[in-house]
N, C-alpha and C positions, 0 to 999 in steps of 0.2 A: 611762094613766100607768104602769101596771104593765107594759104591753107595750113601751112606750118604754124602760123601764129594762132590760128583758131584752135589748132590741136593743143598747143601749149596752154592757151587760155582755159579750155575745157578741162585739161588735166589739173590746172591750178584750182579751178572751181571745185572739181571733184575732191581734190585733196582737202580743200577748206571745208567742204561739206562733210567729208569723212571725219575731219578733226572735230567739227562742231557736233557731229552726230556722236562721236566718242565722248566728248565732254557732256553732251546731253544725257547719254546713257549712264555716264558716271554720276551725274547729278541725280538722275532718276533713282539709281541704286542707293545713293546717299539718302534721298527722300524716303525710299522704301525702308531703309535701315532705321531712319528716324521714326517713321510711322510704326514700324514694328516695336521700336523702343517705347514709343508713346502708348501703344496698345498694352505692352507688358506693364508699363507704369500704371496705366488706367486699371488694368486687371488687379495689380497688386494693391492699388488704392481702394478698389472696390472690396477686395478681400479684407484689407485692413479695416475699412468702414464696417463691414459685416461682423468682423471679429470684435471690433470695438463695441458695436451695438449689442452683440451677443454677451460680451463680458459685462457691459453696463447693465443689460437686462438681468443677467444672473446676479450681479451685485445688488441691484435694486430689489430683486425678488428675495435675495437672501436677507437683506436688511428688513424688508417688509415682513418676511416670515419671522425674523427675530422679534419684531415689534408686535406682530399679530399673535404670536404664540402665547405670551402671558395674558393678552386680552381674551384669547379663546379659553385659557384656563380659568380666568375670572368668570367668564360667561358660563362655563360649565359648572363652576362652583355655585354661582347664583341660581342657575337653573335647578341644580340639585337642592339647594337651600329652599328655593321657592316650592319645589315639589314636596320636600319634607314638611314645609310650613303648611302647604295646602292639605297634605295628609293629616297633619296634626290638628288643623282647624276642623277638618271633616270628622276626625276621631273625637275631638272635644264636643263638637255639635252632636254627634251621634250619642256620645256618653251622656251629655246633658239631657238630650231628648229621652234617652232610656231611663235616666234617673228621675226626670220629671214625670214620665209616664208611670214608672214604678211607684213613686211616692203618691201620685194621683190615684193609682189603682188601690194602693194600701189604704188611703184615706176614704176613697169613694165606696169601696166594697162594703165595709161595715155600715156606712151611712145608708147605702142603697138597701142593704139587708134589713136594717132597722126600719127604714121608711116603708119597705114592703110589708113588714109585720104590722106597723102601726096603721097602715091604710087598708088593711084587709077588710073586705066587706063583712065577713062573718068571723070575728075573733073568737066566737064561742067554740070553735074547733079546738082551742087550747083549753086544758082543764082548769086553768086559772090565769090571772094576770101575771102571776109569778112565773108560770111556765113560758109565757110569751116573752118576758124579759130575759129569761135564761136563753131562749132560742136566739134572741138578738145578740146577747153577749158572746155566745160561743162562735159567732162569725169572726171575732177578732183572732189574729194569729197568735200562736204560742211562741214566746221567745226561745231561741235555741239554748240559752244558758239556764233555762228553768226546767228542772227535772220534776217528775210527778211528786205531788205533795206527800204521798206515802213514803217516799224515799228521804224526805227531810226529817231531821231529828230535833229533839227537844232542845230549847235554849233557856227555858225557865218554866216554873210552875205558875199556875193561875193565881195561887194565893200570895205569891211573892213578886209577881212580874212588875206591878206598878211601883213597888218600893225599890226593887233591885235593878230594874232595867228601863222602865218607861216613865221615870219621874221627869217632870218638865225641867228640873234643875240640870239633869244630865244632858238634855238635848237643847237647852236654851242657847240661842245665838249661833246655831250651826246651820250649814247650808243644806243639811238633810233633815227631813221631818218624818216622824213616825205616825202610823195610824193603827189604832187598836180598837176594835168594836166587839167586845166579848159577847158571845151568844146573840149577836145581831147580824151575822153573815150566813149566807147559804151558797154552797158551791153550785156553779151552773151546770156542771157535769161531774159524774162520779169516777171516771176512769183516771184522768190526769189531775183533776182538781186544780185548775189554773185561774180562771176568772170567777168572780163571785158577785153576788148581790148583797148590798149593804143597806140596812134599814135605819132610819133616823126619825125621831118624832117631829111632827109638824110644828109643835109649840113647846116652849119650855117655861118653867115657872121660876120667878125670881122674887124672893121675899124682900130683898133689899131695894127693889125698884118701887119708887113711890108712884101711886096712881095705878097705872095698868101693869099688873103683875105678870100677865101672860104675854110672852114675846114670841115672835117668829124665830124658830130654831134654824140657824145657818151652819150647823156643825159640818154637814157634808156639802150643802149647796155652795158654800163659799170656796170649796176645794175643786169645783168643776171648771173654774175659769183658767185660761191660759194653759200652760203645759206643766202644771204643778205635779211633782212626783213625791211619793211617800213610801217609806219602808213599812210594809204591812206585816203585822203579827196576828196570828190566828190561833184560836183555841183548838185543842184536840183532847177531849175528855178533860183531865186535870193538867194537861201539858200546854205549853205555849210554844209554837214553832214560828220561825221566820219564813214568810211566804214569798218575799221578793219585793221588787219595786213596782208600785202601782199608780195608776191615775184614776181619779174619780170621774165617772161619766154620768151625765144627766140622762134619764130615760123618758123625760117628758115628751109627749107628742105635741104637734102644733095644735091639736084639737082639745087638749086637756092636760092633766097632771098625773103623777103616779101615786096620788093620795089613796091610801087604803087602810083597812083595819089591821091590827097586829096579826101577822100570819101565825098559825099554830106552831110552826117550827122556829119561831123567834121568841126569846124570853121577854115576857111581859114585865118582869121585875127590872130587867136591864133597861127597858124602854122608860119605865117610870124613873129609875135612877138618873138616866140621861136628861129627863125632863126636870130634875131637881126635886122630885117627890120621893123621899127616902123612907117614909113610913105612913101608916094609915092616918095619923093626925095631920100630916102635911097634905095628904090627899083630900081630907075633909076640909081643911082650911082653904085650899085652893079653889074649891067649888068646881072641880074638874067635870062633874056630870053636866053642869050648866054650860061649861065651855065647849063640850063635845056633845051637844044635844042631838045632832044629826046622826051620830054613830052610837046612840044609846048610852052615852056617858063614857064610852071607851075611847082612849086616845087614838088618834090617827097617826100613821107613819108614812114616810115617803121612801120609795125604793130608788137606789142608785146602783149603777154598775161600777164594779171595781176591776179595771183592766190591768193585767200583768204586762209590763213593758220591759222587764229585765230582772236580773238577779245580782245582788252585791255579794260576790264570793268572799271578799275580804272581811266584810262585816259578819257574814255567816260563820266563817272560820274562827274569828275572834270570839263570837258569842258561844260557839261550841266549846272552844278551849276553856273559856271562863266557866262554863257550866260544868265541865269535867273536873276542873280544879276545886269546885265547891261541893263535890259529892262526898259522901261519907267514906272515911278510910278506916281500916282495921288497926287498932292498937291493942295488942295482946288478944284477948277474947271479946273485946267490945268494940263498937263502932263509934266514932266521933264525927259529927257533921262538921264540915268546913263552912263556917259562917263568913260571908264576905265582909271585910272591914268597912268602916265608914269611909266614904270616898268624897273627894271634891274634884271639880273639873279643872283641868289645866286650860286656861282660856286661849293659849296659843295653839296647842296641838289637838284639843278636843279629847284628850285622854284623862285618866283619873290617877290620883296619887293615893297611896295608902296612908290613912290617918290612924295612928294608934293601933297598928296591927300587932297583936301579942299572941303568945301561945307557943307550943312546941312543934307546930306543924306549919307548913307553908300556906299562906292565904293569898288567893289571886285577886287582882283588881280588875274591874270591868273596863274594857277598852272599846272605843268607838272610832273607826277610821273616818267616817263621814265623808267618803269620797264618792263622787259620781262615777259609776262604772262606765267603761268605754263601750 
């Protein structure tokens, strides 16, 4: 009986343990299922987080690129502008430097050449002072617009030039001035005949001046200052030709002056006329021999350089046209000279109007453009 009870008890216990074990296994399976579900959830969450991060990063990068793109474009523009500006500055500096050097060389070259001539230990190698001045003047450049003098044509005759072309009334108040030294100029070289030497008396005689009648002559000396320019007219036999735009240069060396006696190829009478001594009586009254005792009573002159710096094509063309119109024309079997009419200046334009032009043929009036050539 006791054995049977023990057997029943053990069986009950085993059954209970089996039940509990079954429940435990079921619970474990449930836990494993929950664990698997949690793992899946965690994996999905991690994937979602990574995806969200990736999407967020791409969006941020996209927005960043959208904002940075115009900034990069501006930066590229400014870099290019800065590069262009730098190149322009370098180009301007280089151009200014070249221009300064060019102008410096243009100015210093003739000065150095002149100085070298004037400082020569033995100037006697030159045949004369005149030859030395010629050698100094030919160092100046020849303007491209200036053709050889032999190719220039007549614009007036010597006997009529002062009345018809070079009267002060016609040129008064204009921004251009003329220079005419009849029989008082010498070409520095014979091939192109561009630059010249001009001679002016050292003194002039003035009858109207009370007391000291002999005065210093500043005819050419006053024209050396600044950058004054003059339309130069030069004689050729009985003709007058327009030579171009000139500047007057002093040829004085630091050690002395260009004072000399009248050269043999310069007209003594023209020098006397410039001095105001027009006849023998005035020469006698002026006591010229006493005034120029050091030179044996002969007047002294000063030599100046006449440098060609350009050519006024418009003025030359007008002068040539006017000259052609005033030449003789044939009427039947005889020739009639065209006399230019009396003229007056138009103060506004610098041109002339015909006054009282009569006759059966056309008469031209003289025109002056008075423009500074480019």
